[in-house]
C-alpha positions as CSV (number, residue, x, y, z in Angstrom):
1,M,6.0,12.1,-7.1
2,S,3.4,9.5,-7.0
3,K,-0.4,9.3,-6.9
4,M,-2.7,11.5,-4.9
5,T,-4.4,10.3,-1.8
6,K,-8.2,9.9,-1.8
7,T,-8.7,11.9,1.4
8,S,-9.2,15.6,0.6
9,Y,-8.7,18.6,2.8
10,P,-10.2,22.2,3.0
11,T,-6.7,23.9,2.9
12,A,-3.3,23.1,1.6
13,E,-1.9,23.4,5.2
14,A,-4.4,20.8,6.4
15,A,-3.3,18.5,3.6
16,A,0.4,19.1,4.5
17,L,-0.3,18.2,8.2
18,G,-2.2,15.1,7.1
19,G,0.7,14.0,4.9
20,F,3.2,14.5,7.8
21,R,0.9,12.6,10.2
22,R,0.8,9.7,7.7
23,I,4.6,9.7,7.7
24,L,4.7,9.6,11.5
25,L,2.2,6.7,11.6
26,N,3.4,4.6,8.7
27,Y,7.0,5.3,7.7
28,S,9.4,4.1,10.4
29,R,12.5,5.4,8.6
30,W,11.4,9.0,8.6
31,T,13.9,9.8,11.4
32,D,16.8,8.4,9.3
33,V,16.0,9.6,5.7
34,E,14.1,12.5,4.1
35,Y,10.6,11.9,2.8
36,G,8.8,14.3,0.4
37,F,5.3,14.8,-1.1
38,L,3.3,17.4,-3.0
39,I,0.1,19.2,-2.2
40,L,-2.2,19.5,-5.2
41,E,-5.3,21.6,-5.6
42,V,-8.3,19.9,-7.2
43,T,-11.4,21.9,-8.3
44,S,-14.6,20.0,-8.8
45,E,-18.3,20.9,-9.3
46,V,-20.5,20.3,-6.3
47,V,-24.3,20.3,-6.5
48,K,-26.0,21.7,-3.4
49,Q,-29.7,22.0,-2.6
50,R,-31.0,25.4,-1.8
51,G,-34.7,25.2,-1.1
52,N,-36.3,23.8,-4.2
53,E,-33.4,24.7,-6.4
54,K,-30.1,22.8,-7.1
55,V,-27.1,25.0,-7.3
56,T,-23.8,24.0,-8.9
57,T,-20.7,25.5,-7.4
58,R,-17.0,24.9,-7.9
59,E,-15.1,23.7,-4.8
60,K,-11.4,23.6,-4.2
61,R,-10.0,20.7,-2.2
62,Y,-6.4,19.7,-1.5
63,H,-4.7,16.3,-1.6
64,Y,-1.2,15.1,-0.9
65,T,0.7,12.6,-2.9
66,E,2.0,9.4,-1.4
67,P,5.2,10.3,0.5
68,E,8.4,9.1,-1.2
69,T,12.1,8.9,-0.3
70,K,15.4,8.6,-2.1
71,N,16.9,7.0,1.0
72,T,19.2,10.0,1.7
73,K,19.7,12.1,4.8
74,D,20.5,15.4,3.3
75,A,18.3,16.3,0.3
76,I,15.2,15.2,-1.5
77,E,14.5,16.5,-5.0
78,V,11.3,18.1,-6.1
79,D,10.3,16.3,-9.2
80,V,7.0,17.8,-10.4
81,P,5.6,16.6,-13.7
82,V,4.8,19.6,-16.0
83,Y,1.1,18.6,-16.2
84,E,0.9,18.8,-12.4
85,L,2.4,22.3,-12.1
86,P,-0.9,24.2,-12.4
87,A,-2.3,22.2,-9.5
88,L,0.8,22.4,-7.3
89,R,0.3,24.4,-4.1
90,A,3.1,23.0,-1.8
91,F,6.1,20.8,-1.5
92,C,6.4,19.1,1.9
93,H,9.4,17.1,3.2
94,T,11.0,15.9,6.4
95,H,14.5,16.4,7.8
96,P,16.1,13.7,10.0
97,T,17.6,16.5,12.1
98,N,16.2,19.3,14.3
99,G,17.4,22.0,11.9
100,G,15.2,24.3,9.9
101,F,15.2,24.8,6.1
102,S,18.5,24.1,4.4
103,S,20.3,26.1,1.7
104,H,19.4,23.2,-0.6
105,D,15.7,23.8,0.3
106,F,16.1,27.5,-0.5
107,E,17.7,26.8,-3.9
108,T,15.0,24.3,-4.7
109,F,12.3,26.8,-3.7
110,K,13.8,29.5,-6.0
111,K,14.1,27.1,-8.9
112,L,10.5,25.9,-8.5
113,S,9.3,29.5,-8.3
114,R,11.2,30.4,-11.5
115,V,9.6,27.4,-13.3
116,I,6.1,28.5,-12.2
117,K,6.8,32.0,-13.4
118,D,8.2,30.8,-16.7
119,K,5.1,28.8,-17.3
120,K,3.1,32.0,-16.6
121,L,1.3,30.3,-13.7
122,K,0.2,32.6,-10.9
123,Q,0.0,30.4,-7.8
124,E,2.2,30.7,-4.7
125,V,4.0,27.6,-3.7
126,V,4.6,27.0,0.0
127,F,7.4,24.8,1.3
128,Y,6.6,22.8,4.5
129,L,9.2,21.0,6.6
130,M,8.8,18.6,9.5
131,S,12.0,18.1,11.5
132,V,12.8,15.0,13.6
133,N,11.4,16.7,16.8
134,Q,8.0,16.9,14.9
135,Q,8.1,20.7,14.6
136,V,6.4,21.8,11.3
137,R,7.5,25.0,9.6
138,Q,6.3,26.7,6.4
139,S,7.9,29.3,4.1
140,S,6.5,30.9,0.9
141,T,8.8,33.9,0.3
142,E,12.5,34.3,-0.5
143,E,12.9,37.0,2.2
144,G,11.8,34.9,5.2
145,F,12.5,31.5,3.7
146,M,15.2,30.1,6.0
147,P,13.6,30.6,9.4
148,G,10.0,30.1,8.1
149,T,7.1,30.2,10.5
150,D,5.7,27.6,12.9
151,V,2.7,25.5,11.9
152,S,0.6,23.9,14.6
153,G,-2.0,21.1,14.5
154,L,0.2,18.1,13.6
155,E,-1.0,16.0,16.6
156,K,-4.7,16.5,15.6
157,A,-4.2,16.1,11.8
158,T,-6.1,13.4,9.9
159,P,-3.7,11.3,7.7
């Protein structure tokens, strides 16, 4: 995947919706081919003023990577560099159909979950999907992966 966007978001879900909104506004072929992007967590130190005292805290913010496509209709690969695995929080992609998560999505989810476990990382990775009817769904467990759950807020998301 490519570089992170400068815009940051308070949650991984807000970043996912922002990435999908960007695809809707800037990528005309999204109804013909799949696009994918990652959500990465970035922790930074923030200095805040409390009365006469400056207090340093750590703040987590979320960014999406620039959406990419392999110009195919049926599957996009999750290609996460090893150095980005600790920051990975979600994989997001589109389907040029009205269907839900595919069996390929499920196999990719299981594979990525195994890699994270093998690297002894503890984060949960969420898969987000936007279908051609602009319905967004998310899934984060093997048990309920295929149907996933609805995510609202796409129309109000900031790209």
